[in-house]
N, C-alpha and C positions, 0 to 999 in steps of 0.2 A: 699329416693328418689335419683335417679341417677343424676350425673352431666349433662348428655346429656339432660335430661328432664328440669333441671333448666336453662340451656343455651338456650334451645328452647323457654321456657316460657319467658325468658328475652328478646330474640329477638322479640317475638310476641308483647311484651309490648313496645319495643323501636321503632318498625317499624312505627306505626301511629304517634308517637311523632316526629320522624325525618321527615316523609313525610309531616306533616302539619306545622312544624316550618320552613321548607325550602321553604319559600314563593316565591323566584325568580324562582323556578322550575315549579310553576303552575300559576304565575301571568300573564296570557295571556287571551285574549278575545276569541281566536280561539283554538280548534274547538268548535263550538256551538252545543248544544244538545237541540232540540226543541226551539231554539231561546235564550237559557240561556247560557251566557258566561262560558267558561271552568273554570274560577276561582271559580264560585259558585257551579257548579255541581261536581267538584272535591272534594270540602269540604263536600258536602252533601253525596257523595258516601262513604266517610270515616265514616259516622255515623254507618251504619250497619257493616262496616269493623272493626271499633274499638270494637264494641260489640262482634263480632265473635272472634277477637283476644283475648279479655279479657276472654271470655268463655273458649276458648281452653287453655289459660295459666292457668286458674283456674283448669281445669280438669287435666292438667299435674302436677300441684303442690299439688293437693288434695291427702291426704293419702288414700291408698287403704283400703277397708273394709276387715276384716278377713273373710274368707269363712267358712260357718258353715256346 
């Protein structure tokens, strides 16, 4: 596995962690989405975002199958 793939996978795993642990960055009430404060819908938006990041990181680090 190349170094670039490992670094990319690491960045994909680190991005949601940093984005969700930096609470002052999203601890606001506005903008609202359908009446829901930003604080809540920002966190909920990361649920599929984290899943996608984990999936892509897995695919990047998975060993390739030998071609037959």
